[in-house]
C-alpha positions in Angstrom: 41.2 -12.3 -3.5 43.0 -10.6 -0.6 41.7 -11.2 2.9 39.5 -8.2 3.8 41.1 -7.3 7.1 44.6 -5.8 6.9 47.1 -7.3 9.4 48.1 -5.1 12.3 49.2 -5.8 15.9 47.5 -5.5 19.3 49.4 -2.3 20.4 48.5 -0.5 17.2 44.8 -1.3 17.8 44.6 -0.3 21.4 44.9 -3.8 22.8 47.0 -4.8 25.7 49.1 -7.7 24.5 49.6 -9.3 27.9 46.0 -10.7 28.3 46.2 -11.9 24.7 49.5 -13.7 25.6 47.8 -15.3 28.6 44.9 -16.3 26.3 47.2 -18.0 23.9 49.1 -19.7 26.7 45.8 -21.0 28.1 45.0 -22.6 24.7 48.4 -24.2 24.5 48.0 -25.5 28.0 44.6 -27.1 27.2 46.2 -28.8 24.1 49.1 -30.1 26.3 46.4 -31.4 28.8 44.7 -33.3 26.0 41.6 -31.3 25.9 41.7 -30.9 22.1 44.3 -31.6 19.4 44.2 -28.2 17.7 42.7 -24.7 17.7 42.7 -21.3 16.2 42.1 -17.9 17.7 41.6 -14.4 16.1 41.0 -10.9 17.4 40.2 -7.9 15.2 39.4 -4.3 15.9 38.0 -1.5 13.7 38.6 -3.4 10.4 42.1 -4.7 11.2 43.4 -8.1 12.3 45.3 -7.9 15.6 45.9 -11.6 16.3 45.6 -14.8 14.3 47.2 -17.9 15.5 46.9 -21.7 15.0 47.8 -24.3 17.6 48.4 -28.1 17.6 47.1 -30.5 15.1 44.2 -30.2 12.6 44.1 -34.0 12.1 45.7 -36.9 13.9 45.6 -39.7 11.4 47.3 -38.7 9.2 49.1 -36.2 11.3 48.4 -32.7 9.9 49.4 -29.6 11.8 46.9 -26.8 12.2 47.9 -23.7 10.2 46.4 -20.6 8.7 44.6 -22.5 6.0 42.9 -25.0 8.4 39.1 -24.9 8.4 37.4 -25.8 11.7 33.9 -27.1 12.1 32.1 -24.2 13.7 28.9 -26.1 14.7 26.2 -23.6 15.8 28.2 -20.5 14.9 26.7 -21.4 11.5 23.3 -20.2 12.8 24.4 -16.5 12.6 25.5 -16.9 9.0 22.2 -18.5 8.0 20.3 -15.9 9.9 22.2 -13.1 8.1 20.8 -14.5 4.8 17.3 -14.2 6.2 18.1 -10.6 7.2 19.2 -9.8 3.7 15.9 -11.2 2.3 14.0 -9.0 4.7 15.9 -5.9 3.5 15.1 -6.8 -0.1 11.4 -6.9 0.7 11.0 -10.6 0.1 10.2 -11.4 3.7 9.1 -9.7 6.9 10.1 -10.9 10.4 6.4 -10.9 11.3 5.5 -13.2 8.4 4.6 -16.7 9.1 6.8 -19.4 7.6 3.6 -20.8 6.0 3.1 -17.6 4.0 6.2 -18.6 1.9 6.1 -22.4 2.5 2.4 -23.2 2.6 2.8 -26.8 3.6 4.6 -25.8 6.8 1.2 -25.0 8.3 0.7 -28.8 8.8 0.4 -30.0 12.4 -0.6 -26.7 13.9 2.5 -24.7 12.7 0.7 -22.2 10.6 1.2 -19.3 13.1 5.0 -19.8 13.5 6.7 -16.5 12.5 10.2 -15.8 11.2 10.9 -13.9 14.4 9.9 -16.8 16.5 11.9 -19.2 14.4 15.1 -17.2 14.7 14.7 -16.6 18.5 14.2 -20.2 19.4 10.5 -19.9 20.2 9.1 -22.0 17.3 8.0 -24.9 19.4 9.8 -27.9 17.7 13.3 -28.0 19.3 13.7 -31.8 19.1 12.7 -32.2 15.4 15.2 -34.2 13.3 16.3 -33.9 9.7 17.8 -37.2 8.5 20.9 -37.5 6.4 18.8 -38.5 3.4 17.7 -34.8 3.2 21.2 -33.4 2.8 21.2 -33.6 -1.0 17.5 -34.1 -1.6 16.0 -30.7 -1.0 12.5 -31.7 -2.0 12.6 -34.3 0.7 14.1 -31.7 3.1 11.1 -29.4 2.4 8.6 -32.3 3.1 10.5 -33.2 6.2 10.5 -29.8 7.9 6.9 -29.3 6.9 6.1 -32.5 8.7 7.6 -31.3 12.0 5.2 -31.5 15.0 4.9 -29.0 17.8 6.1 -29.8 21.3 4.6 -26.6 22.8 2.7 -23.5 21.7 5.0 -21.3 19.5 6.0 -18.2 21.5 5.2 -19.6 24.9 8.7 -20.7 25.7 12.3 -20.0 24.8 14.1 -23.2 24.2 17.2 -23.6 22.0 16.5 -25.5 18.8 19.9 -27.2 18.1 19.2 -27.9 14.4 15.5 -27.9 13.5 14.9 -24.1 13.3 17.7 -23.4 10.9 16.7 -26.3 8.6 13.4 -24.5 8.4 15.3 -21.2 7.7 17.2 -23.0 4.9 13.9 -24.2 3.3 12.5 -20.6 3.6 15.6 -19.2 1.9 15.2 -21.7 -0.9 11.4 -21.0 -1.3 12.0 -17.3 -1.6 15.1 -17.3 -3.8 14.7 -20.5 -5.8 18.4 -21.3 -5.0 20.0 -24.0 -2.9 20.5 -22.2 0.4 24.3 -23.0 0.3 24.6 -21.3 -3.1 22.8 -18.3 -1.8 25.0 -18.0 1.3 28.2 -18.5 -0.8 27.4 -16.2 -3.7 25.3 -13.5 -2.1 27.0 -13.2 1.3 30.3 -14.9 1.9 32.0 -14.3 -1.5 30.9 -10.7 -1.7 32.6 -10.1 1.7 35.9 -11.6 0.5 35.4 -14.6 2.7 34.8 -17.2 0.0 38.0 -19.0 0.9 37.6 -18.5 4.7 34.0 -19.4 5.6 31.9 -22.2 4.1 28.4 -23.5 4.6 28.7 -26.7 2.5 32.4 -27.5 2.0 33.3 -28.1 -1.7 35.3 -31.1 -2.7 38.3 -28.9 -3.6 38.4 -27.6 -0.1 38.0 -30.8 1.9 41.7 -31.4 2.5 41.7 -28.1 4.5 39.2 -29.4 7.0 40.3 -30.2 10.5 38.7 -33.4 11.9 36.4 -32.9 14.8 36.9 -35.4 17.7 35.1 -36.7 20.7 36.7 -36.1 24.2 39.6 -38.5 24.6 39.2 -41.9 26.1 42.4 -43.3 27.7 44.3 -40.5 25.9 43.0 -41.3 22.4 40.7 -39.1 20.3 38.1 -40.7 18.1 36.7 -38.8 15.1 33.0 -37.8 15.3 30.7 -39.3 12.6 29.1 -38.3 10.4 30.8 -34.9 10.8 34.3 -36.2 9.7 33.0 -37.5 6.4 33.1 -35.8 3.0 29.2 -35.9 2.9 29.0 -34.4 6.4 31.2 -31.6 5.4 29.5 -30.9 2.1 26.0 -31.0 3.6 26.3 -27.4 5.0 23.9 -28.1 7.9 22.5 -24.6 8.3 22.4 -24.7 12.1 25.7 -26.5 12.7 27.7 -27.6 9.7 29.8 -24.6 8.6 33.6 -24.6 8.3 35.8 -21.6 8.8 39.1 -20.1 9.9 39.1 -18.1 13.0 40.2 -15.0 11.1 37.3 -15.6 8.7 34.8 -15.5 11.6 36.5 -12.5 13.2 36.1 -10.8 9.9 32.4 -11.8 9.6 31.8 -10.2 13.0 33.7 -7.1 11.9 31.2 -6.8 9.1 28.4 -6.8 11.7 30.3 -4.2 13.8 30.9 -2.0 10.7 27.2 -1.8 9.8 27.1 -4.5 7.1 30.3 -3.6 5.2 33.5 -5.5 4.8 36.3 -4.9 2.3 34.2 -2.2 0.6 31.2 -4.5 0.0 27.9 -3.8 1.7 25.5 -6.7 2.3 23.4 -5.3 5.2 22.4 -2.0 6.6 23.4 -0.6 10.0 19.7 -0.5 11.0 19.2 -4.2 10.2 22.1 -5.2 12.3 21.0 -3.0 15.2 17.6 -4.6 15.0 18.8 -8.2 14.6 21.2 -8.0 17.5 18.6 -6.7 20.0 17.5 -8.8 23.0 14.1 -10.1 21.9 13.6 -12.6 24.8 14.4 -10.3 27.7 15.3 -12.1 30.9 13.2 -15.2 30.0 15.1 -18.4 30.8 16.1 -20.5 27.8 15.0 -23.9 29.1 17.8 -25.7 27.1 20.6 -24.1 29.2 18.6 -22.8 32.2 19.9 -19.3 31.7 18.5 -16.1 30.2 20.2 -16.1 26.8 19.0 -12.6 25.6 18.2 -14.0 22.1 18.5 -11.9 19.0 17.6 -12.9 15.5 20.6 -15.2 15.3 23.2 -14.2 17.9 22.5 -13.8 21.6 23.8 -10.8 23.7 25.6 -10.5 27.0 22.9 -8.5 28.8 23.2 -7.6 32.5 22.8 -11.0 34.2 25.5 -12.1 36.6 26.2 -15.3 34.6 26.5 -15.3 30.8 27.4 -18.0 28.4 30.5 -17.8 26.2 30.8 -14.1 25.7 32.9 -13.4 28.8 31.9 -12.3 32.3 33.2 -8.8 31.9 31.8 -8.2 28.4 29.9 -5.0 27.6 26.1 -5.8 27.8 25.7 -5.2 24.1 28.3 -7.8 23.1 26.7 -10.4 20.9 27.7 -13.7 19.4 27.2 -17.4 19.3 28.9 -20.7 20.3 29.5 -24.0 18.7 28.8 -27.0 20.9 31.7 -27.9 23.1 34.3 -26.4 20.7 34.0 -22.7 19.7 32.7 -19.2 20.3 32.6 -16.0 18.2 31.5 -12.6 19.3 31.5 -8.8 18.6 31.6 -5.9 21.0 29.9 -2.8 19.5 31.2 -0.6 22.3 34.9 -1.2 21.5 34.8 -2.4 17.9 36.5 -5.7 18.8 35.6 -9.1 17.4 36.8 -12.5 18.6 36.8 -16.1 17.4 38.0 -19.2 19.0 37.7 -22.5 17.2 38.9 -26.0 18.3 38.5 -29.5 17.0 37.1 -31.5 20.0 33.5 -31.5 21.0 34.2 -31.2 24.8 31.7 -31.6 27.6 29.8 -28.4 28.1 30.9 -27.9 31.7 34.5 -27.6 30.5 33.6 -25.7 27.4 31.5 -23.1 29.3 34.3 -22.5 31.8 37.0 -22.3 29.1 35.1 -19.8 27.0 34.3 -17.6 30.0 38.1 -17.5 30.7 39.2 -17.0 27.1 36.6 -14.4 26.3 37.2 -12.6 29.6 41.0 -12.4 28.7 40.1 -11.0 25.3 37.9 -8.3 26.9 40.6 -7.5 29.5 42.9 -6.6 26.6 40.6 -3.9 25.3 41.9 -0.4 26.1 40.3 3.0 25.3 41.5 4.4 22.0 43.1 7.8 22.2 
């Protein structure tokens, strides 16, 4: 299947190429400095691809250059894909955002969780941010269901905003399976990604036939040497499809996914969501409340977060339009969409850098991308 975004160029899409050249030069400089072995970047506007470039190495041992087929671990960018499946189920009348999880997974009511709603779950207000799902659950989904139902609360649901790094979206996966009767990875592949023409570009659960395309993810270098992260750099880790942090994608695939969100739920002629749903899901549901995980207001939507009006923002770029929304992947990536201009952006890299460097880098790269946006005639 052809990639759903036709190729174009920055000038034809009302983008100043100079900031984009600086953006690419910055990525190359970071690779030369040893910040990460490889990366990809993509920028799209109004349904066309303006920029897609690969840099450096996808793997170091054996030495594999990054190229257009390379799939990068997108970590928590996966959360927006998983959330979009929940949005689809709401549109189909199988869920409501005001429903409790226990309405559909009765055992989830254990340990005082009976009142946790779908909206609280997706906005990081569920109350169990530190809960852990062990590797034994990756392919045993009966055990997965028992595990998430056994989560215990750390605070009253709705009383705080605190990022749930993995636990909330494991619950979302169980919810998807309870409502559809399908493995959540199959639902995401067949009902969402494949329909959009992204079946070869974005994966939540990497099939064996695609494993050779996966870039390895590394820890920051020690004495100039990168060490692979485990269990992420294993076939089982890639296949698990961890719903809050285990997706793999190309940068152009993620830029296209966000173009779908900008285009009201349509990509390549296929509609998976309505414009009203996307407008609702990308609202700011947490206001100026501070997310205690990052000590900033994150303006949480039902999956992505938005730029808002605060002086400091995370990942989306300092000069972004307030309605810009997106998500990051820990220490390595960020993807976003700007409804005001129609631009989507994806940066993916293969080193889980310290957050101080990553936050600074993404503020610079995203700001450069925003600086390229010119008014359309």
